[in-house]
N, C-alpha and C positions, 0 to 999 in steps of 0.2 A: 422529364427525368424519370427513370424507372426506379422502382424500389429494389435495392440489392438484397437486403436482409428481410426475411419474411416477418410477419406480425408476431408469430410465436416466439421467434428469437428476440424481437424487440420487447415483448412482454417479459421474457425471462431476464433480460439484461436491465431493463428500465422500468416498465410500467407496473409489473407485479413484484419486482424485486424489492425487498425491504431490508432495513438495518435490523439485524437479529439481536434479541436480548436473552435468548435461552436456546439450549441445544439438545438435540437427540443424541443418544449414546451410539453413534455410528462413526467408526474410525475413518480417517483419510489416509490413503496410501501415499507414500513418498513419490511414487510415480505420478500421481495426480498433481502433487505440488510442483513437480518438475514440468508437467504439461502446462500448468497455469503460467509458470514463469516463462516457459518457451514461447507462449503467446504474448505475454506482457512485454517481453524484451524487444519485440518488434515495433512497439510504439515509438514515435519520433521524440528525440531530445536535441537540445542545442548542440551543434557540431557532433552529434551522436555521442555526447559525453557520458551518458548512462551512469549517473552518480549513485543511483539507488543501490542499497544493500539490504538484504532480507535475512532475518534470523527467525527460523521456525521453531517454536517451542512445542514439542510434541509429547513430552513426558510430564507427569506430575512434578518431578524434581525440577525440570526446567522452568515450569510455570511458577513453582514456589520461589524461584530466584526473582521473578518479576513481581510477585504478590506484594511485598512491602512497599512498593512504589505506586500502587494503584489506589485511586479514590475508592472508598468503601462501596459505592454503587457499581463499580466495575469488577469487583473481586469475583463474584459468582459467575459473571459472564466469561471471564478469562479462565477460571479454574475448571468450569464445566465444558468448555469448548474442546473439541478434539485437537485443534491446533490454534495457537495464537502466533501471529507473525508480527515482529517488530519491523516497521518500515523505517529505514534510516538512509542517510546519504553520506558519502565520503567527500570530505572537504578537499582531499588531494586527488579527486577524480581525474584531474588533468594529466596525471602520470600515465594514464591509459589512453590518452588521446592519440599518440602515434599508432597504437594498435587499432583503435576504433575509428579513426578519421585518417586513413593512410594516404589519401590523396593530398592532405595538407597537415603533416605531422607537426609543423611549426605552430599550429593552432594551440598547442600546449602552452605557448608563451602568452597567449591572450589572457590566461587565467593564473599562471604560476607566479607572475609578478604583481598580481592585483588581488589581495586577499578578500576584499569586499565583493568584487565581481565574482570570485570563485565561490564564496559563501552563498551569495544570492543565486548564482547559477545552480549550485548543488541543491539548495532547498527547493527552488522552483521545479527543476527537472526531476528531482527525486520524488516530489509530490505528484508530478505527472505520472511517473512510473508506478507509484503506488495506486493511483486511480486506474491506470491500465490494468494492473494486477487484479483489482477488484472486479473490473468488467470481464476480464478473462475468466476469473473464478466463477462468476455468475453464468457466463456462457457455457461452462463445463458442469453446471449444476451444483456448484458449491456456494452456500450462503455466506454472507459477510456481516460482521458486526464491528465496524470501525469505531475507535474510541480515541479521545485525546485527554481523558481524565487520568493522568499519571504524572509522576515526577520524572521529567526527562533527564535531569542531572543525575539522579540516582540510577536510572536505567543505563545511562552512558558510563557511569563508574563501574557498574556491574557487568555489562556486556561488551563494552567497547574501550576498556581501559588500555592506555598505551597506543591508541590508534587516533586517526583523524576522522573517525566515523561518529556521527551524531544522530540520535533518534529523532524521528518526526512524529509518528503516531503509531498506534497498534491496531490490530484487526483480528478478531476471532473468526475462525473458519470452521465450517462443518455443515451439517444438516440442521437448519433452524427448527425450533419448537414452535409450531403454529399457535399454540396456546399462549405464548409469551410475546407475540408481536403486537405492538401498539397500533391503534388506528393511524392511517397515513395523515401526516400533518399537511397543511396547505403549502402550495408553492406559489411564487410570484408569477403573475401572468406575463405574457410577452410585453404588453404595454407598460407594465410596472417596472420591468427589469431591462428593457432594451431600447435602444435608439437606432434609427436608420437614418443616416445622414447622406 
């Protein structure tokens, strides 16, 4: 098996990439956010259901709307980041299945009549898409600082009222401040985390 992606790319996406805790004062262009999304949207989801929804907070005013729902340890990370994205998922994603899965538009009914399956599918695949987004961001030179320390219900009331969209987690984006990166924590070895049957 030959290596498709070179080591420099693997370093940027995985080995040297870090969860960021502080940010340099460097803006992110909307065209770059679009480029990240255009890569991320190509990742696979169940029946191409694509339930993820992304809200980009790019102004101080937009981030102020999020601020009341953040844990204190996350306030500075969000407020100082050039962009913070709310990763969310649409519980009614199945309404777009005829568009996204045209060879079997009836697949909509797999989910429309089963709320538990729809919720599980939306959360799982929305989480996958958020991970694809972070890998795409790193591949385009954008640092990420994912966070789950916030009040989801408050965020949903503020940003998604009257919809079937639910927040999952948030992620600050920009050029990370190297002085605020923590030492890398250990990871489980193959033998600790994996079985080969």
